[in-house]
C-alpha positions in Angstrom: -13.7 -15.1 7.1 -14.8 -16.7 10.3 -18.3 -17.9 11.1 -19.6 -18.4 14.6 -19.4 -22.0 15.7 -23.2 -21.8 16.2 -23.7 -21.6 12.5 -22.4 -23.6 9.5 -22.7 -22.8 5.8 -25.3 -25.5 5.5 -27.5 -23.6 8.0 -27.4 -20.3 6.2 -30.1 -19.4 3.7 -29.2 -19.0 0.1 -28.5 -15.3 0.2 -26.3 -15.6 3.3 -24.5 -18.5 1.7 -23.7 -16.4 -1.4 -22.4 -13.6 0.8 -20.2 -16.0 2.7 -18.9 -17.4 -0.6 -18.2 -14.0 -1.9 -16.2 -13.2 1.2 -14.1 -16.4 0.7 -13.5 -15.5 -3.0 -12.6 -11.9 -2.1 -10.1 -13.0 0.5 -8.5 -15.4 -1.9 -8.3 -12.7 -4.5 -6.7 -10.3 -2.1 -4.1 -12.9 -1.0 -3.2 -13.7 -4.5 -2.7 -10.1 -5.4 -0.6 -9.5 -2.3 1.5 -12.5 -3.4 2.1 -10.8 -6.7 -0.4 -12.5 -9.0 -1.7 -10.0 -11.6 -5.2 -8.9 -11.0 -6.4 -9.8 -14.5 -4.7 -13.2 -14.4 -6.5 -14.1 -11.1 -9.8 -12.7 -12.3 -9.7 -14.8 -15.5 -8.7 -17.9 -13.6 -11.5 -17.3 -11.1 -14.1 -16.9 -13.9 -12.8 -20.0 -15.7 -12.9 -22.0 -12.5 -16.4 -20.8 -11.6 -17.7 -21.7 -15.1 -16.1 -25.1 -15.0 -17.8 -25.8 -11.6 -21.2 -24.6 -12.9 -20.9 -26.8 -16.0 -20.2 -29.8 -13.7 -23.3 -28.9 -11.6 -25.7 -27.8 -14.3 -24.4 -28.8 -17.7 -23.1 -26.8 -20.6 -26.4 -25.6 -22.0 -27.7 -24.1 -18.7 -24.4 -22.4 -18.1 -24.4 -21.0 -21.7 -27.9 -19.5 -20.9 -26.5 -18.0 -17.7 -23.5 -16.3 -19.3 -25.6 -15.0 -22.2 -27.1 -12.5 -19.6 -23.7 -11.2 -18.6 -23.2 -8.4 -21.2 -26.5 -6.7 -20.2 -25.7 -7.2 -16.5 -22.2 -5.8 -16.9 -23.5 -2.8 -18.9 -26.1 -2.3 -16.3 -23.5 -1.8 -13.6 -24.3 -4.9 -11.6 -20.6 -5.7 -11.2 -19.3 -2.2 -10.9 -17.9 -0.9 -7.6 -19.1 2.7 -8.3 -22.7 3.7 -8.0 -24.5 4.6 -11.2 -26.5 7.8 -11.2 
């Protein structure tokens, strides 16, 4: 991903920063898969890394609260590539 030199991530609002971060993660994921890393292995490593970073930033209890919402969000299709009808 390339950002215009007129903008830095610090200048982006929170939503734009999340989209930029998602682009970076998506690119890293694609590169790993192209290099032969199994999709499931990379996905699990990405989740573990993300949780570890969240724990550092917010603490275990807050992160536990966040991940408790995941089953409902997954079942609701929030992470699905296909559209629910």
